[in-house]
C-alpha positions, 0 to 999 in steps of 0.5 A: 422474524415474522413469516408470511404465513402462520400455520399455528397460534403465533405471537408477533412482537414489534419492539418499537422503543421506550421512553422516560426510562429509569437511568441506571448509569452514574456516569455517561449514557446507558446502552439499552436493549429489549429482551422477552420470553413466554417462559420466565423459568427458561433463561435460554428462551429469551430473545433480544434486540440489538443494543442502542448505544448511548440511547439513555432514557429513549432507546429505539429498536423497531425490530420484529419477532415471531414466536409460537403460542402454546397457551402461555398466559403472559409475555415477560419483557425486560429492558437491560443496560449493556455493561462490560461486567454484568448487564444491569436491569433497567426495567421489567414487566409481565404483559397478559396476552389475552388483551391482544387476543381480544383486541380487534383483529388480534392486534394491539399497538400499546404502551406498557408500564415497566418497573424497577427491580424494587417495583417502582415505575421505570418508564414506558415500553412501546410495542405492537403485538399481534396474535395469529390463529389463536382460538377465540380471538377477535377477527374484526378488522382493526384498522390502524391506530394513529396513536398507541393505546394504554396496555395492561402490565404488572409485576409477576412474583416469579419474574421479579425473583428472576430480576432480583437474581440478575440484580444480585449478580450485577452487584457481585460483579461490581463488588468484585471490580471494586475489590480488584480496584482496591487491591490494585490501589493497595499494591500500587505503592509497592509496584510504583518503584518497580514500574518506574525502574522498569520504565527507566531500564526500558527507556535506557535500552531504547536509547542504547538501541537507537545509539547503536543503530545510528552508529551502524548507519554512520559506518555504513554511510562511510563504507559506502562513500569509500567504496564510491571513491575507490570506484571513481579512482579506479575508473579514472585510472582505467581511463588514463591508462587507456588514453596513454596506451592510445597515445603510445600506439599513435606515436608508434604509428606516427614514427612508422608513417614518417619512416615510410614517408622518408623511404617513399621519398627516396624511392620516388627520387630513385624512380624519377632518376631512373625515368630520366635515363629511361627517357633518354634511351627511348628518344631513338625509339620515338622516331620509329613509333607513332606519337600517340602511342609514345605519349600514352606509355609515358603518361602511364609511367608517370601515373604509376609513380604518383600513386606509389608516392601517395600510397607511401606518404599517407599521413597518420592520424594526429589527435590535435590536428585539423582535417577537411572532408576527404582527407585520408589518414592511417590509424592502428594499421588501417586507413580512414577517410574524413567525412566532415571538416573538424579540429581533432580531439584525443577522444575522437579516434577514427575507430570511435568517431564514426560520424567523422571517419570511415574506414577507407 
C-alpha cells in the first residue's frame, strides 16, 4: 500500500480498471484481476488486485500499490481471468518506467494497450503511475489531468514467453478436465445400473426406517393412552374408596349419636323424675328460707339439666341435610359450628369445607 513518506526510489501504482478487453470465456462472464511485477523472471514477485466477479470486458479495481525501485526499466502488467482449474491469460504488456520518471511531477495517468498471448490487441489498461525520489525525474508541478493520456506499452519477448507458459498450463488443465469428463462419460454406462440399484436400495432403506419409526410412534402413543387410562381409573377408585370410607365413618358416628341421644333422653327423664320428688321434699324447707334463695337454687338445677340434655343430644353431621348459621354438629369425634346457611353435600365435610364449618 502507499505510505506517507518515500525514503528511497519508489513507484506507486494505482490500478483503476480496464476496458474493451478480449473475452476468454465461452460461457458466462469472465472474472478479471490485475497483477504486476518489476521482475518478470520471479513469479513470486507479482502482486495482484482483488477479483472483479462477472466484470466481463470492463473490470474496475481502484487499488493502490507501492513498490521500491532499484533501476528496473519496465513494469510488467497482466490481466487474468480467475478459473476453477488454472487461471486464463486475458492480456499482458510491458510499460517503460522512464516515461513516468520524465512526466511532470513524476506522475502519469495513462491508458496502455495490452495484448493477447498471440500478440494481438486485447484492450486498454487504465493506470496512474508515480515515481518518488528517482534521480533525474521531472519535479515540475504536474497538476491533475482531466483525462488519461495515451501511454507507451509493448510486448517483451521474455514476458511473452512467460505468458505462453501460463497459457500452456491452462490448456493442459482444460485437456485434463476434458479427459476426466470423457472417462466419466465412458464409465457412466457401466455405473448407471449400479447407481440406479444403489439409489433404489437407499430409497427402500429410507422407507423401511420410516415405517419402523411410524410403528414405534404408534406403539408409544398406545402405551401412553393406556397409562393415562390406568392412572385415571386408579384415581377414580381412590376417590370412591375415600368416599365410601367417609360414608362409613359418618354412619358410625350417626349411630353413636342416636344412641347417645336415646340414652340422654332416658337420663333426662330420670333426672326430671328425681327433680319432682326432690321438689316435694323441699316444700317444707321453703317456708324456713327466703323466697329469693329458694328460687335461685331451683333455677340453677333446671339450667344444669338443660345443658346436660343439649350436650347429649348434639346431632351428627348429615351429608344431605340443611344447616343454618349457628347449628352445631359432631363429625369424626369433634364438634363443629355452622358459619353460613347451606344445603349439605357429601364433599363439604366439616373437616374440608372451612368456609362453612368451624371447630367448636
